[in-house]
C-alpha positions as CSV (number, residue, x, y, z in Angstrom):
1,M,15.1,42.4,54.5
2,S,14.3,41.7,50.8
3,F,13.7,38.1,49.7
4,D,15.9,37.3,46.7
5,V,14.5,34.0,45.5
6,L,17.0,33.9,42.6
7,S,19.8,33.6,45.1
8,W,18.2,30.5,46.6
9,A,17.4,28.7,43.3
10,L,19.8,26.1,42.0
11,P,22.3,27.4,39.5
12,S,21.3,24.5,37.1
13,V,17.7,25.8,37.2
14,L,18.6,29.4,36.7
15,S,20.6,28.5,33.6
16,L,17.4,27.1,31.9
17,Q,15.1,28.9,29.5
18,P,11.5,27.8,29.9
19,Y,10.1,25.6,27.1
20,Q,8.0,27.6,24.7
21,P,4.9,25.8,23.5
22,G,3.0,26.7,20.4
23,K,0.9,29.8,20.7
24,P,-2.7,29.0,21.7
25,V,-5.5,30.0,19.3
26,S,-7.2,32.0,22.1
27,E,-4.0,34.0,22.7
28,L,-3.7,35.1,19.1
29,Q,-7.4,35.9,19.0
30,R,-7.0,38.2,22.0
31,E,-3.8,39.8,20.6
32,L,-5.0,40.6,17.1
33,G,-8.7,40.5,17.4
34,L,-9.0,37.6,14.9
35,A,-12.0,35.4,14.9
36,D,-10.8,32.8,12.4
37,V,-7.5,31.2,13.4
38,I,-5.9,27.9,12.6
39,K,-3.1,26.3,14.6
40,L,-0.4,24.3,12.8
41,A,2.2,24.7,15.5
42,S,2.0,21.8,18.0
43,N,1.7,18.6,15.8
44,E,-1.8,17.9,17.1
45,N,-4.1,15.5,15.3
46,P,-6.4,17.5,13.0
47,L,-9.0,14.7,13.2
48,G,-9.3,15.1,16.9
49,C,-9.6,11.8,18.7
50,S,-11.4,8.5,18.2
51,P,-15.2,8.6,18.5
52,A,-14.9,5.9,21.1
53,V,-13.1,8.3,23.5
54,Q,-16.0,10.7,24.4
55,P,-18.4,8.0,25.7
56,A,-15.6,6.5,27.8
57,V,-14.8,9.9,29.2
58,Q,-18.5,10.7,29.8
59,A,-19.0,7.6,31.8
60,E,-16.0,8.5,34.0
61,L,-17.2,12.0,34.9
62,A,-19.6,10.7,37.6
63,K,-16.5,9.4,39.5
64,L,-14.4,12.6,39.6
65,A,-14.4,12.7,43.4
66,L,-12.4,9.5,43.5
67,Y,-8.7,9.1,42.9
68,P,-7.6,7.3,39.8
69,D,-6.1,3.8,39.8
70,G,-2.5,4.8,40.7
71,A,-1.2,1.7,39.0
72,G,-3.2,2.3,35.9
73,F,-3.9,-1.5,35.8
74,E,-6.3,-1.7,32.9
75,L,-4.5,0.7,30.6
76,R,-1.1,-1.0,31.3
77,Q,-2.7,-4.4,30.7
78,A,-4.1,-3.1,27.3
79,L,-0.7,-1.6,26.4
80,A,1.1,-4.8,27.3
81,R,-1.3,-6.8,25.0
82,H,-0.9,-4.3,22.2
83,H,3.0,-4.5,22.3
84,G,3.2,-8.2,23.2
85,L,4.9,-7.5,26.6
86,D,4.3,-8.1,30.3
87,M,2.4,-5.3,32.0
88,A,5.2,-5.0,34.5
89,Q,7.2,-3.6,31.6
90,V,4.9,-0.6,31.2
91,T,5.2,2.7,33.1
92,L,2.6,5.4,32.7
93,G,3.3,9.1,32.5
94,N,1.5,12.5,32.4
95,G,2.5,12.7,28.8
96,S,5.8,11.4,27.6
97,N,7.5,14.6,28.9
98,D,6.7,13.3,32.4
99,L,8.5,10.1,31.6
100,L,11.6,11.9,30.3
101,E,11.8,13.7,33.6
102,I,11.3,10.5,35.6
103,I,14.1,8.8,33.6
104,A,16.4,11.7,34.1
105,H,15.8,11.7,37.9
106,S,16.3,7.9,38.0
107,F,19.7,7.7,36.3
108,L,21.4,11.1,36.4
109,S,23.0,13.2,39.1
110,C,25.5,16.1,39.1
111,P,28.6,14.2,37.9
112,H,26.8,12.3,35.2
113,A,26.2,13.1,31.5
114,A,23.5,12.5,28.9
115,V,24.1,12.6,25.1
116,V,21.6,14.2,22.7
117,S,21.7,15.2,19.0
118,E,21.7,18.7,17.7
119,Y,18.2,19.7,16.7
120,A,16.6,17.1,19.0
121,F,13.6,17.7,21.2
122,A,14.3,20.5,23.6
123,I,12.9,18.7,26.7
124,Y,15.8,16.4,26.7
125,G,18.2,19.2,27.5
126,L,15.8,20.8,30.0
127,V,15.4,17.6,32.2
128,V,19.2,16.9,32.1
129,R,20.4,20.4,32.9
130,A,17.7,20.9,35.6
131,I,19.3,18.1,37.6
132,G,22.7,19.6,37.1
133,A,24.0,16.8,34.9
134,R,26.2,17.5,31.9
135,L,24.5,17.7,28.5
136,L,26.6,16.5,25.5
137,S,25.3,17.4,22.1
138,A,26.5,15.8,18.9
139,A,26.4,17.7,15.7
140,A,23.6,16.6,13.4
141,H,24.0,14.9,10.0
142,D,21.5,16.2,7.4
143,Y,19.5,17.6,10.3
144,G,19.2,14.1,11.9
145,H,21.0,12.0,14.4
146,D,24.6,11.2,13.7
147,L,24.9,8.0,15.7
148,A,28.7,7.8,15.2
149,A,29.2,11.3,16.6
150,M,26.9,10.5,19.5
151,R,28.8,7.3,20.3
152,A,32.0,9.3,20.3
153,L,30.7,11.5,23.1
154,I,30.0,8.7,25.5
155,D,32.4,8.5,28.4
156,A,32.5,6.8,31.8
157,Q,30.1,9.2,33.3
158,T,27.5,9.0,30.6
159,R,24.3,7.4,31.8
160,I,21.6,8.2,29.1
161,V,21.5,8.7,25.4
162,F,18.3,10.3,24.1
163,I,17.2,9.4,20.5
164,A,14.0,10.7,18.9
165,N,12.8,8.5,16.0
166,P,11.2,10.2,14.1
167,N,13.0,13.3,15.3
168,N,11.1,16.4,16.4
169,P,11.5,19.1,15.0
170,T,13.3,18.0,11.8
171,G,11.3,14.9,10.9
172,S,14.4,12.7,10.2
173,I,14.3,8.9,10.9
174,L,16.9,6.3,11.6
175,S,16.8,2.8,10.1
176,Q,16.4,-0.4,12.0
177,A,19.8,-1.5,11.0
178,A,21.5,1.8,12.1
179,L,19.8,1.7,15.5
180,R,20.6,-1.9,16.1
181,E,24.2,-1.5,15.3
182,F,24.4,1.6,17.6
183,M,22.7,-0.3,20.5
184,Q,25.1,-3.3,20.1
185,D,28.1,-1.0,20.4
186,L,27.2,0.7,23.7
187,P,28.8,0.1,27.1
188,E,26.7,-1.5,29.7
189,H,26.4,1.6,31.9
190,V,24.4,3.5,29.3
191,V,20.6,3.6,29.1
192,V,19.1,4.4,25.7
193,V,15.9,6.4,25.6
194,L,14.2,5.9,22.3
195,D,11.5,8.5,21.9
196,E,8.9,7.1,19.4
197,A,6.2,9.8,19.9
198,Y,5.7,10.1,16.1
199,L,6.2,6.5,15.0
200,E,2.6,6.0,14.1
201,Y,3.0,8.5,11.4
202,A,6.1,7.1,9.8
203,Q,5.6,6.0,6.2
204,E,9.0,4.4,5.7
205,G,12.0,3.4,7.8
206,G,12.0,3.3,11.5
207,V,11.2,0.4,13.8
208,D,8.7,-0.3,16.6
209,A,11.5,-1.3,19.0
210,A,9.3,-3.1,21.6
211,S,10.5,-6.4,20.3
212,W,14.1,-5.4,21.1
213,L,13.6,-5.2,24.9
214,A,14.7,-8.8,25.5
215,Q,17.9,-8.3,23.6
216,F,18.7,-4.8,25.0
217,P,17.9,-4.6,28.7
218,A,19.1,-1.0,29.0
219,L,16.6,0.2,26.4
220,I,13.6,2.5,27.3
221,I,11.0,3.3,24.7
222,C,8.8,6.3,25.2
223,R,5.4,6.6,23.4
224,T,2.5,9.0,23.7
225,F,-1.2,9.3,23.1
226,S,-0.8,13.0,22.3
227,K,-0.1,12.7,18.6
228,A,-1.8,10.1,16.4
229,Y,-4.3,9.2,19.1
230,G,-5.4,12.8,19.5
231,L,-5.3,13.1,23.3
232,A,-2.8,15.9,23.7
233,G,-5.2,17.7,26.1
234,L,-5.3,14.8,28.5
235,R,-1.6,14.1,28.8
236,V,-1.0,10.4,28.6
237,G,2.4,8.8,27.8
238,Y,4.0,5.5,28.5
239,A,7.4,3.8,28.7
240,L,8.3,0.3,27.7
241,S,11.3,-1.3,29.2
242,S,12.7,-4.3,31.1
243,V,10.9,-5.1,34.3
244,A,13.9,-4.0,36.3
245,I,14.0,-0.6,34.7
246,A,10.2,-0.2,35.1
247,D,10.6,-0.9,38.8
248,V,13.2,1.9,39.1
249,L,11.0,4.3,37.2
250,N,8.0,3.6,39.4
251,R,10.0,4.4,42.5
252,V,10.3,8.0,41.1
253,R,6.9,8.3,39.4
254,Q,4.5,10.5,41.3
255,P,1.4,8.7,42.6
256,F,-1.8,9.3,40.5
257,N,0.3,11.0,37.7
258,V,-2.3,10.1,35.1
259,S,-5.9,11.2,35.8
260,A,-8.9,8.9,35.8
261,V,-10.3,10.5,32.7
262,A,-7.0,10.2,30.9
263,L,-6.7,6.5,31.7
264,V,-10.1,5.6,30.3
265,A,-9.7,7.9,27.3
266,A,-6.3,6.3,26.4
267,Q,-7.7,2.8,26.8
268,A,-10.6,3.6,24.4
269,A,-8.2,5.3,21.9
270,L,-5.8,2.4,21.9
271,A,-8.6,0.0,21.0
272,D,-9.5,2.0,17.9
273,Q,-6.6,1.3,15.6
274,D,-8.8,2.1,12.6
275,F,-8.7,5.7,13.8
276,V,-4.9,5.6,14.0
277,A,-4.8,4.2,10.4
278,R,-7.1,7.0,9.2
279,S,-4.9,9.6,10.9
280,R,-1.8,8.2,9.2
281,Q,-3.6,8.2,5.8
282,L,-4.8,11.8,6.2
283,N,-1.3,12.8,7.3
284,A,0.3,11.2,4.2
285,Q,-2.2,13.0,1.9
286,G,-1.6,16.3,3.7
287,M,2.1,15.9,3.5
288,T,1.9,15.5,-0.3
289,Q,-0.3,18.6,-0.5
290,M,2.0,20.7,1.6
291,L,5.2,19.5,-0.2
292,S,3.6,20.3,-3.6
293,G,2.5,23.7,-2.5
294,L,5.8,24.6,-0.9
295,H,7.6,23.5,-4.1
296,T,5.4,25.8,-6.1
297,L,6.4,28.6,-3.7
298,G,10.1,27.8,-4.2
299,V,10.4,26.8,-0.5
300,R,12.4,23.7,0.6
301,A,11.1,21.4,3.3
302,L,13.2,18.7,5.0
303,P,12.2,15.1,4.5
304,S,9.8,14.2,7.3
305,Q,8.4,11.0,8.8
306,G,6.3,12.8,11.4
307,N,3.1,14.8,11.1
308,F,4.9,18.1,10.4
309,L,7.4,19.7,8.1
310,C,10.6,21.6,8.9
311,V,10.6,24.4,6.3
312,D,13.8,26.1,5.3
313,L,12.9,29.7,4.3
314,D,16.5,30.7,3.4
315,R,15.8,33.9,5.3
316,P,15.1,34.9,9.0
317,A,12.0,33.0,9.9
318,Q,10.7,35.3,12.7
319,P,9.3,38.0,10.4
320,V,7.6,35.3,8.3
321,Y,6.1,33.7,11.5
322,T,4.8,37.1,12.6
323,G,3.3,37.7,9.1
324,L,1.5,34.4,9.2
325,L,0.1,35.3,12.6
326,R,-1.5,38.4,11.1
327,H,-3.2,36.0,8.6
328,G,-4.5,33.9,11.5
329,V,-2.1,31.0,10.9
330,I,0.0,29.8,13.8
331,V,3.1,27.8,13.1
332,R,6.3,27.2,15.1
333,P,9.5,29.2,14.8
334,L,12.7,27.2,15.5
335,A,15.3,29.7,16.5
336,G,15.3,28.1,20.0
337,Y,16.5,24.9,18.3
338,G,19.4,26.7,16.5
339,L,17.3,26.9,13.3
340,P,16.6,30.7,12.9
341,Q,15.6,30.3,9.2
342,H,13.2,27.4,9.7
343,L,9.6,27.0,10.6
344,R,7.9,23.8,11.8
345,I,4.5,23.5,10.2
346,S,2.1,20.8,11.4
347,I,0.0,18.9,8.8
348,G,-3.6,19.9,9.1
349,L,-6.9,19.2,7.3
350,P,-6.8,19.9,3.6
351,H,-8.4,23.3,3.9
352,E,-6.0,24.3,6.7
353,N,-3.0,23.2,4.6
354,E,-4.3,25.3,1.7
355,R,-4.9,28.3,3.9
356,C,-1.4,28.1,5.3
357,L,0.1,27.9,1.8
358,Q,-1.9,30.9,0.6
359,A,-0.9,32.9,3.7
360,L,2.8,31.9,3.3
361,D,2.6,33.0,-0.4
362,E,1.3,36.4,0.6
363,V,3.9,36.9,3.4
364,L,6.8,35.8,1.3
365,R,5.8,38.3,-1.4
């Protein structure tokens, strides 16, 4: 008798398409035999990480046979000080994606619904639909969140609203006033997940909402060490919330979900805010460089408060993406987000930005 695993899998799981990450450098090198490749696809920090991280990691390597602190006491304590909160309000995750899944499992089941925006981070839909909950998507406004349209979708079965601020992959941002008005108008049974993965890069607008937790007990803020802190390879994220919500999340959170090496690396990275400031400054300079170069090429980019640009090619993007690969430049096509004419291009070092612009010029010709 043959074993048909697909007949055993949940229908909600079979309906999913796996998340497609940015192509690794090594994969392109193998495929095309290229030695010199740059990756501007995954919004990684081109500066790497703080110089303080490697000594902290090196000291931890002698203890790899031991389990990490499952409570992440020292990192949670440091994060609580950094945000002016109690450490009982901090929940750690294996990247912020882990926290999004924990939140979905904590508050959603089959009859429930979650509201997202068109063009929002793909993981929101994946974690909602994998559980079998309904996913309600509001049409975007200028490629960003239309809060009025999202509010109109909320019904008695809605349990979560996901908001990315700044938004990935379009780079849009919501003002403090708009977010506060939206929060004040929500029914009590709705949890708002405010994803601030790119907030450290925002040059204008936006709000660090940690100060709102006392006023809005159903608010969860997700942050990450993968972007401005440069620790994408170690996977460390955290959620800020009320103590009551953190207690719920920790009932679902897997034990030891953050490794010992990641814990010490994140604590060292958090302590070096000068590095974060340098990363923000480099990103602002690179954004200016890229926008100027794209304008010269006659290519429009959406306004962005992240460390990337969503570029409108006004033509199918897949052939352009493939052409850039042949030049050793990896960017991110966005057809999976319903943007088949757009590419997301991460801001890199100055010479990487220039190489990307030159390659794009050749491909577009």
